C-alpha positions in Angstrom: 0.0 0.5 0.0 0.9 4.1 -1.0 0.7 4.8 2.6 2.7 7.4 5.0 4.7 7.6 8.3 2.1 9.8 9.5 -1.0 6.7 8.5 -0.1 4.1 10.4 0.6 6.2 13.7 -3.2 7.3 12.9 -3.6 3.9 12.5 -2.1 2.8 15.5 -4.5 4.8 17.8 -7.4 4.0 15.7 -8.0 0.3 15.7 -5.8 -2.5 16.6 -8.2 -4.7 14.4 -6.8 -2.3 11.6 -5.5 -4.2 8.9 -1.4 -5.1 8.5 0.4 -2.6 6.1 1.4 -5.3 3.1 4.9 -4.0 1.4 4.2 -4.6 -2.8 7.1 -4.6 -4.7 6.5 -8.7 -6.7 4.4 -7.8 -9.1 1.4 -10.4 -8.2 -2.2 -9.9 -8.8 -2.2 -9.2 -4.5 0.1 -6.5 -4.3 -1.6 -5.0 -8.3 -5.0 -4.7 -7.1 -4.2 -2.9 -3.6 -2.5 -0.3 -6.1 -5.9 0.1 -8.0 -7.5 0.5 -4.5 -5.2 3.4 -3.9 -4.3 4.5 -7.3 -7.8 5.2 -7.0 -8.6 6.7 -4.3 -5.6 8.9 -4.3 -7.3 10.0 -7.6 -10.3 11.3 -7.0 -9.9 12.6 -3.0 -6.8 15.0 -4.1 -10.1 16.8 -5.3 -10.4 17.1 -1.7 -7.5 19.0 -1.1 -6.8 20.8 1.1 -8.8 18.0 3.2 -6.2 15.3 3.4 -8.3 11.4 2.4 -6.8 8.2 3.9 -8.1 4.6 3.2 -7.8 2.3 5.4 -8.5 -2.1 5.2 -9.6 -3.4 7.7 -10.9 -6.4 9.2 -13.4 -5.6 11.9 -15.9 -2.6 12.2 -14.8 0.6 13.3 -13.9 1.2 17.0 -17.8 3.2 18.5 -17.5 6.9 17.4 -18.7 8.7 14.7 -18.0 6.9 11.3 -20.9 7.2 9.0 -21.1 3.8 6.8 -21.6 3.0 2.7 -22.5 -0.3 1.8 -21.9 -1.5 -2.2 -21.5 -4.2 -4.3 -19.3 -6.3 -6.8 -19.0 -8.6 -9.1 -16.0 -10.5 -7.8 -14.4 -13.8 -7.9 -13.6 -16.3 -5.3 -11.2 -20.0 -5.4 -11.1 -22.2 -2.6 -7.4 -22.1 -0.7 -8.4 -25.4 -0.3 -9.9 -27.5 -2.9 -8.5 -25.2 -5.4 -13.1 -24.5 -6.5 -13.5 -20.8 -8.2 -17.0 -18.5 -8.7 -17.8 -15.6 -9.3 -20.1 -13.6 -7.5 -22.2 -10.7 -8.0 -22.6 -9.5 -4.6 -19.6 -9.2 -3.4 -19.4 -7.3 -1.2 -17.3 -4.1 0.4 -18.7 -1.3 3.4 -16.6 1.7 3.5 -17.2 4.1 7.3 -15.7 6.8 7.1 -15.0 10.2 9.0 -13.6 14.1 8.9 -11.9 14.9 11.9 -11.6 18.9 11.9 -12.3 19.2 8.1 -8.5 18.8 7.7 -7.6 14.8 8.0 -10.3 12.2 6.3 -10.3 8.5 7.0 -12.2 5.7 4.8 -12.1 2.6 6.2 -13.0 -0.8 4.2 -14.0 -3.9 4.5 -13.9 -6.6 1.8 -15.9 -9.3 3.0 -15.6 -12.8 1.8 -17.7 -16.5 1.2 -17.4 -20.2 1.5 -17.0 -23.0 -0.4 -19.9 -25.0 -1.5 -17.7 -27.9 -2.4 -15.4 -29.0 0.2 -17.4 -26.5 3.0 -14.6 -26.2 5.4 -16.4 -23.1 7.4 -13.4 -20.8 6.2 -14.1 -17.8 4.4 -12.0 -17.1 1.5 -11.1 -13.5 0.4 -13.0 -12.3 -2.9 -10.5 -10.6 -5.7 -11.9 -8.1 -6.9 -11.4 -6.7 -11.3 -10.0 -4.0 -11.6 -13.5 -2.2 -12.8 -15.4 -2.5 -10.0 -13.1 -1.5 -7.8 -13.3 2.3 -9.7 -16.7 1.6 -9.0 -17.1 1.3 -5.5 -14.6 4.1 -4.8 -15.9 6.4 -6.8 -19.9 5.5 -4.8 -18.1 6.1 -2.1 -16.3 9.1 -3.2 -19.6 11.2 -4.7 -21.3 9.9 -1.2 -18.9 12.0 0.7 -18.9 14.3 -1.1 -22.5 14.8 -0.3 -21.7 14.6 3.5 -18.8 16.7 3.8 -18.8 19.2 0.3 -22.3 20.3 -0.4 -22.5 17.9 -3.5 -25.7 17.7 -4.5 -27.5 14.2 -4.6 -24.9 12.2 -6.6 -25.0 9.6 -8.9 -24.9 5.7 -7.8 -23.3 3.9 -10.1 -25.0 0.5 -10.1 -23.3 -1.6 -13.0 -21.7 -4.2 -12.5 -19.0 -6.4 -14.9 -21.1 -8.6 -17.4 -21.3 -12.3 -16.1 -24.2 -15.1 -15.5 -24.5 -16.9 -12.6 -24.9 -19.7 -12.6 -27.0 -20.5 -8.8 -28.1 -18.3 -6.6 -27.0 -15.5 -4.5 -26.3 -18.3 -1.0 -26.8 -16.6 1.8 -25.7 -20.0 4.5 -22.0 -19.2 3.0 -21.8 -15.5 3.0 -20.3 -13.7 5.1 -21.6 -10.5 4.8 -25.4 -12.8 5.4 -23.9 -13.6 8.5 -23.3 -10.5 9.6 -26.7 -9.8 8.4 -24.7 -6.7 5.9 -26.0 -8.6 2.3 -30.0 -7.7 2.6 -30.2 -4.0 0.2 -27.9 -3.8 -2.3 -26.7 -0.6 -1.6 -27.0 1.8 1.6 -25.8 4.6 4.0 -25.8 6.4 7.3 
């Protein structure tokens, strides 16, 4: 991730549940996708200058406080780390929590939700592999929502399109982490 020391110290103060910062120099798909997430975020949120915004991945909900939330969906791909089975879901879930502090520093935390493999049913939630255009869409949506909340955007557009696909099966709520946490009912929601 492209993170400055200031953000690392801010994350230390915020919560012990923040995902670790990982240096990406090996060119792997994971590292490439981190660059897509942060690149799109940095490109859009730089427009809020002089307010500085930071994108922070997390595995848990943020601690109580003045956090607002935005929930979005996308087409994503999964592959079981146990048996190798792969599947696509049109209900990949991301939740963003955001807050603006003193009108000069903003934080956007996000959690990517997983799904379990139907073949081996090992109970493990696999991490989603996000398509670049889906990342760009959800980052754009949270950017517009934050613009409405803090910067006077008038009813910004919400992109609800998804990458083309023909799912073979219906969404299985028993295997969905977001469903199990009660977060899959509405497609898009914010507070």
